[in-house]
C-alpha positions in Angstrom: 130.6 -47.6 -11.3 134.4 -47.4 -11.4 135.9 -44.2 -13.0 138.2 -45.0 -16.0 141.0 -43.1 -17.6 143.2 -43.6 -20.7 146.7 -42.0 -20.7 148.4 -41.4 -24.0 152.0 -40.1 -23.9 155.3 -41.0 -25.5 157.1 -40.7 -22.1 157.1 -44.1 -20.3 157.8 -42.3 -17.0 154.7 -40.2 -17.4 152.6 -43.2 -18.2 154.0 -45.1 -15.1 153.6 -42.2 -12.6 150.2 -41.0 -13.7 148.8 -44.5 -14.1 150.0 -45.6 -10.7 148.5 -42.5 -9.1 145.0 -43.1 -10.5 145.2 -46.9 -9.8 145.9 -46.0 -6.1 142.7 -44.0 -6.1 140.6 -46.9 -7.5 140.4 -45.9 -11.2 140.6 -48.3 -14.1 143.7 -47.2 -16.0 144.8 -47.8 -19.6 148.1 -46.6 -21.0 149.3 -46.1 -24.6 152.6 -44.7 -26.1 151.1 -43.5 -29.4 148.0 -41.8 -30.8 147.0 -44.7 -33.0 147.2 -47.2 -30.2 145.3 -44.7 -27.9 142.4 -44.4 -30.3 142.2 -48.2 -30.7 142.2 -48.6 -26.9 139.5 -46.0 -26.5 137.2 -47.7 -29.0 137.5 -50.8 -26.9 137.4 -49.3 -23.3 135.3 -46.1 -23.8 136.9 -44.5 -20.8 135.4 -41.5 -19.0 138.6 -39.4 -19.3 141.5 -39.3 -21.8 144.8 -37.6 -20.8 146.8 -37.0 -24.0 150.2 -35.4 -24.7 150.3 -33.2 -27.7 153.7 -34.4 -29.1 153.2 -38.0 -30.1 154.8 -40.3 -32.7 152.6 -40.8 -35.7 149.3 -38.9 -35.2 149.8 -36.0 -32.7 147.6 -35.0 -29.8 145.5 -32.6 -31.9 144.6 -35.5 -34.3 143.6 -37.5 -31.3 141.4 -34.6 -30.1 139.8 -34.4 -33.5 139.0 -38.1 -33.6 137.5 -38.0 -30.1 135.3 -34.9 -30.8 131.7 -35.7 -30.1 132.5 -38.9 -28.2 131.2 -39.4 -24.7 134.5 -38.7 -22.9 136.4 -35.7 -21.5 139.9 -35.0 -22.8 142.7 -33.4 -20.7 145.7 -32.2 -22.7 149.3 -32.3 -21.4 151.7 -29.8 -22.8 155.4 -29.4 -22.1 155.8 -25.9 -23.2 152.8 -24.3 -21.6 152.4 -21.5 -24.1 149.0 -19.9 -24.3 148.5 -20.3 -28.1 149.0 -24.0 -27.9 146.6 -24.3 -24.9 144.0 -22.1 -26.7 144.2 -24.3 -29.8 143.8 -27.4 -27.7 140.7 -26.0 -26.0 139.2 -25.0 -29.3 139.8 -28.5 -30.6 137.6 -30.0 -27.9 139.9 -30.4 -24.8 138.2 -30.1 -21.4 141.3 -28.7 -19.8 145.1 -28.5 -20.2 147.9 -29.0 -17.8 151.6 -28.3 -18.1 154.4 -30.9 -17.5 155.6 -31.7 -14.9 152.1 -32.5 -13.8 150.8 -31.5 -10.4 149.1 -34.8 -9.4 146.6 -33.2 -7.0 145.6 -30.7 -9.7 145.2 -33.5 -12.2 143.0 -35.5 -9.8 140.7 -32.5 -9.3 140.5 -31.8 -13.0 139.8 -35.5 -13.8 137.1 -35.7 -11.0 135.4 -32.6 -12.4 135.6 -34.1 -16.0 134.0 -37.3 -14.9 131.2 -35.5 -13.1 130.5 -33.4 -16.2 130.6 -36.3 -18.7 128.3 -38.5 -16.6 125.7 -35.7 -16.3 125.8 -35.3 -20.1 125.2 -39.0 -20.5 122.2 -38.8 -18.2 120.8 -35.9 -20.2 121.3 -37.7 -23.5 119.4 -40.6 -22.1 116.6 -38.3 -20.9 116.3 -36.8 -24.4 114.8 -40.1 -25.6 112.0 -39.6 -23.0 111.6 -35.9 -23.6 108.7 -33.8 -24.8 109.6 -33.9 -28.5 107.9 -37.1 -29.3 105.1 -35.0 -30.9 107.1 -31.8 -31.2 105.3 -28.5 -30.8 102.0 -30.1 -31.7 101.9 -31.7 -28.3 101.1 -28.2 -26.8 97.6 -28.4 -28.4 95.7 -27.4 -31.5 93.5 -24.6 -30.2 94.1 -21.0 -31.2 95.3 -20.3 -27.6 97.8 -23.1 -27.6 98.9 -22.4 -31.2 99.9 -19.0 -30.0 101.9 -20.5 -27.2 103.6 -22.8 -29.8 104.4 -19.8 -32.0 106.1 -18.0 -29.0 108.0 -21.1 -28.1 109.2 -21.5 -31.7 110.4 -17.8 -31.8 112.3 -18.2 -28.5 113.8 -21.6 -29.6 115.4 -19.9 -32.6 116.6 -17.0 -30.5 118.5 -19.2 -28.2 120.6 -16.7 -26.2 117.6 -14.7 -24.8 116.5 -15.5 -21.3 113.0 -16.9 -21.1 110.2 -16.5 -18.5 107.4 -19.1 -18.4 104.4 -18.0 -16.3 101.2 -19.8 -15.2 99.4 -21.3 -12.3 101.0 -24.3 -10.5 100.7 -27.4 -12.5 100.2 -25.8 -15.9 103.3 -27.5 -17.5 106.0 -24.9 -17.2 108.8 -27.4 -16.6 107.5 -29.6 -19.5 107.3 -26.5 -21.8 110.9 -25.5 -20.8 112.1 -28.9 -21.8 110.2 -28.7 -25.1 111.7 -25.3 -25.8 115.2 -26.6 -25.1 114.7 -29.7 -27.2 113.5 -27.9 -30.3 116.3 -25.2 -30.1 119.8 -25.6 -31.4 120.8 -26.5 -27.9 118.6 -29.7 -27.9 121.5 -32.2 -27.8 123.2 -30.3 -24.9 122.4 -30.6 -21.2 119.1 -29.5 -19.8 119.7 -28.8 -16.1 117.1 -27.9 -13.4 117.1 -26.2 -10.1 114.2 -25.5 -7.7 114.9 -21.9 -6.5 113.2 -22.6 -3.1 115.0 -25.8 -2.4 117.5 -24.4 0.1 119.1 -21.3 1.7 121.2 -18.7 -0.2 124.5 -20.4 0.5 123.4 -23.8 -0.6 121.8 -22.4 -3.8 124.9 -20.4 -4.6 127.1 -23.5 -4.3 124.6 -25.5 -6.5 124.5 -22.8 -9.2 128.1 -21.6 -9.3 130.1 -24.5 -7.7 132.9 -23.8 -5.2 136.6 -23.8 -4.7 138.7 -24.3 -1.5 139.7 -21.4 0.7 142.8 -20.8 -1.4 140.8 -20.7 -4.6 143.7 -22.6 -6.2 143.2 -25.0 -9.1 144.2 -28.0 -6.8 141.8 -27.2 -4.0 140.5 -30.6 -2.8 136.8 -29.6 -2.5 136.5 -27.8 -5.8 133.2 -28.6 -7.5 131.5 -27.6 -10.7 128.1 -25.9 -10.3 125.0 -26.3 -12.4 125.8 -23.3 -14.5 129.1 -24.9 -15.6 127.5 -28.3 -16.2 124.8 -26.7 -18.4 127.4 -25.1 -20.6 126.2 -25.2 -24.2 122.7 -26.1 -23.0 119.9 -24.7 -20.8 119.5 -24.0 -17.1 115.8 -24.2 -15.9 115.2 -22.2 -12.7 111.8 -23.2 -11.2 109.9 -20.5 -9.3 112.4 -17.8 -9.9 110.8 -15.4 -7.4 112.0 -17.7 -4.6 115.6 -16.9 -5.5 117.4 -14.7 -2.9 118.3 -11.2 -4.1 122.1 -11.7 -3.9 121.8 -14.6 -6.3 119.6 -12.7 -8.6 122.5 -10.2 -8.9 124.9 -12.9 -9.8 122.6 -14.2 -12.5 122.2 -10.7 -13.9 126.0 -10.6 -14.1 126.1 -14.0 -15.8 123.5 -12.9 -18.4 125.4 -9.7 -19.1 129.0 -11.1 -19.3 128.4 -14.7 -20.1 130.9 -15.5 -17.4 130.9 -16.3 -13.6 133.1 -17.1 -10.7 132.8 -20.2 -8.5 132.1 -19.6 -4.8 135.5 -18.9 -3.2 137.1 -18.6 -6.6 138.7 -15.6 -8.3 138.9 -16.7 -12.0 136.2 -15.6 -14.5 134.9 -18.7 -16.3 133.2 -18.1 -19.7 130.0 -20.1 -20.2 127.4 -20.4 -22.9 124.1 -21.2 -21.1 120.5 -20.2 -21.7 118.4 -19.3 -18.6 114.8 -20.4 -18.6 112.9 -19.3 -15.6 109.4 -20.1 -14.4 107.0 -18.4 -12.0 103.5 -19.0 -10.7 103.3 -15.4 -9.6 103.7 -12.2 -11.6 107.2 -10.6 -11.2 105.9 -6.9 -10.9 104.5 -7.2 -7.4 107.8 -8.8 -6.2 109.8 -6.0 -7.8 107.5 -3.4 -6.1 108.0 -5.2 -2.8 111.8 -5.1 -3.1 112.0 -8.9 -3.4 113.0 -9.1 -7.0 115.5 -7.0 -9.0 114.2 -4.7 -11.6 117.1 -5.3 -14.0 116.6 -9.1 -13.7 112.9 -8.6 -14.4 113.7 -6.7 -17.6 116.0 -9.5 -18.8 113.4 -12.2 -18.2 110.5 -10.2 -19.6 111.6 -10.0 -23.2 108.9 -12.3 -24.4 107.1 -14.0 -21.4 105.1 -17.1 -22.3 101.9 -17.6 -20.2 100.6 -21.1 -20.0 96.8 -21.1 -19.5 95.2 -23.2 -16.8 93.5 -26.4 -17.9 90.0 -24.9 -17.4 90.7 -22.4 -20.1 91.9 -24.9 -22.7 89.7 -26.4 -25.4 88.1 -29.8 -25.2 90.5 -31.0 -28.0 93.5 -29.7 -26.1 92.3 -31.6 -23.0 91.8 -34.8 -25.0 95.2 -34.4 -26.5 96.7 -34.2 -23.0 94.9 -37.3 -21.9 96.3 -39.2 -25.0 99.8 -37.9 -24.2 99.7 -38.9 -20.6 98.2 -42.4 -21.3 101.0 -42.9 -23.8 103.7 -41.8 -21.4 102.3 -43.8 -18.4 101.5 -46.9 -20.3 105.0 -48.5 -20.3 105.3 -48.1 -16.6 101.9 -49.9 -16.0 102.0 -53.2 -17.9 98.6 -54.7 -18.3 96.8 -51.3 -18.0 94.2 -50.4 -20.6 95.0 -47.8 -23.3 91.6 -46.1 -23.2 88.9 -44.7 -21.0 85.3 -45.7 -20.7 82.8 -43.0 -22.0 81.6 -42.4 -18.4 85.1 -42.0 -17.0 86.0 -39.6 -19.8 82.8 -37.6 -19.1 83.8 -37.3 -15.5 87.3 -36.1 -16.4 85.9 -33.5 -18.8 83.5 -32.1 -16.3 86.0 -31.8 -13.4 87.3 -28.3 -12.5 91.0 -29.3 -12.3 92.3 -26.8 -9.8 95.6 -28.7 -9.9 95.8 -28.3 -13.7 98.1 -30.8 -15.7 99.8 -32.1 -12.6 96.4 -33.2 -11.1 95.4 -34.8 -14.4 98.7 -36.7 -14.7 98.3 -38.0 -11.1 94.7 -39.0 -11.6 95.5 -40.9 -14.7 98.6 -42.6 -13.2 96.5 -43.8 -10.2 93.7 -45.0 -12.5 96.0 -47.0 -14.7 97.5 -48.7 -11.7 94.1 -49.7 -10.4 92.8 -50.7 -13.9 95.4 -53.3 -14.7 93.7 -56.2 -16.4 90.6 -54.2 -17.3 89.5 -53.4 -20.9 89.2 -49.7 -20.1 89.7 -47.2 -17.3 86.3 -46.9 -15.6 84.7 -44.5 -13.1 85.5 -47.0 -10.4 89.2 -46.5 -11.0 89.1 -42.7 -10.5 89.6 -41.0 -7.2 86.6 -40.7 -4.8 85.8 -37.1 -5.8 85.1 -38.3 -9.4 82.8 -41.1 -8.3 80.0 -39.0 -6.8 76.9 -38.0 -8.6 77.3 -35.6 -11.5 75.8 -32.2 -10.9 77.2 -28.8 -10.3 80.9 -28.2 -10.0 80.6 -28.0 -6.2 78.7 -31.3 -6.1 81.3 -33.0 -8.3 84.1 -31.9 -6.0 82.4 -32.9 -2.8 83.0 -36.3 -1.3 82.6 -36.9 2.4 86.2 -36.9 3.7 87.8 -36.1 7.0 90.6 -33.5 7.0 93.1 -36.3 7.7 91.9 -38.3 4.7 92.1 -35.2 2.5 95.6 -34.4 3.7 96.8 -37.9 3.1 95.4 -37.9 -0.4 97.0 -34.6 -1.2 100.4 -35.6 0.2 100.3 -38.9 -1.7 99.6 -37.1 -5.0 102.2 -34.5 -4.5 104.9 -37.1 -3.7 103.9 -39.0 -6.9 104.1 -35.9 -9.0 107.7 -35.3 -7.8 108.7 -38.9 -8.3 109.0 -39.5 -4.6 111.4 -36.6 -4.0 110.5 -35.5 -0.5 112.4 -32.2 -0.7 110.6 -31.0 -3.7 107.2 -32.2 -2.4 107.8 -30.4 0.9 108.5 -27.2 -0.9 105.3 -27.4 -2.9 103.3 -28.3 0.2 104.8 -25.4 2.1 106.1 -27.5 5.0 109.5 -28.6 6.2 111.0 -31.9 5.0 111.0 -33.2 8.6 107.3 -32.4 8.9 106.6 -34.2 5.6 108.5 -37.3 6.7 106.5 -37.3 10.0 103.2 -37.2 8.0 104.3 -39.9 5.7 104.9 -42.2 8.7 101.7 -41.1 10.3 99.5 -41.9 7.3 101.6 -44.9 6.3 102.0 -43.5 2.7 104.0 -46.0 0.6 107.4 -45.1 -0.9 
């Protein structure tokens, strides 16, 4: 997709020079000499970025800012005087940034690139909101006393939206889904929900992902300047999956972020204010990590205000389990045209009697596979379930035992893990505890599709 920009200024020279600059870099450029004409052009072109001068004939730049408030675009203000009160007023009116005339073109390009990156991420997140956990609201968590208590805690935290949150529970218990639900029902629900797996890379990579970076000079016009996830999540929530995997030096930076509501990009010197809520998850208790010197005590205190523990599937009620099946069938149905919307009594009985060591993730994967195989059938039957469900029904040990070689078992587990992560090999490798290269080699060896 080509980046697009609308330039509104009463100076023909400014329109010509800025427009030519962006056209040379492959942008779609629109130019207008007045605020009224600029608004009309925006309504037609819906550009990614709007550059507007404050002093315009007719409606001024502040009126343009007001009319563009809430629209899916980023506004950069041009001011000829450069005084701080004017710049502050422009930022309060919704401007993404401001620059002083005469404009440094390299600085403008970096600012515009950053604005495009941010607005596109916001568009993606707005699209995802329609697919989010709020279709049934907090009732989707379950109706048992155990899950109603979880819903009560989520509600309290949602309305105290500046406190950091810790979600605990075994792998696969729905921590990411609950984090998204908490975000969606909070006042931040329309703002970005950004995720990062804390074990996805080394400390330097994670720091750049979280806090962004600037060039060696740290100057505004540094060519490789890039916003981090903290900045992109401004106004919304940042979900940090498996927080105990985060290196200590980055834990210190997050403590500072939570204390000051500001941060510095890697290589930068300027403090950038930000309003972001941190939601962290962990499959392991934090206290042992603190005792081992692998987790900061002060960070633990900040996260441990009201920890929410998600119970494993084996501890949830039958009605909660049936509710999860209904939810997953509803979510998976549109992606499997021709698949049945119900289970046979025998298939449901096998699901209810399974031990579910993989929790909700395992249930989701089993149902996804079953719907794929059951296309054209009236109901999902036992024959559509994985091999370990098709054996005789007896003790839990009997139910889980199906004659399989280690290679068959490994292939099955890798295939399910990849499906759970939407084919993302990096995330799957992290969960499996192997390198990405090893995972790729096994995918080729077992001829796993995708």
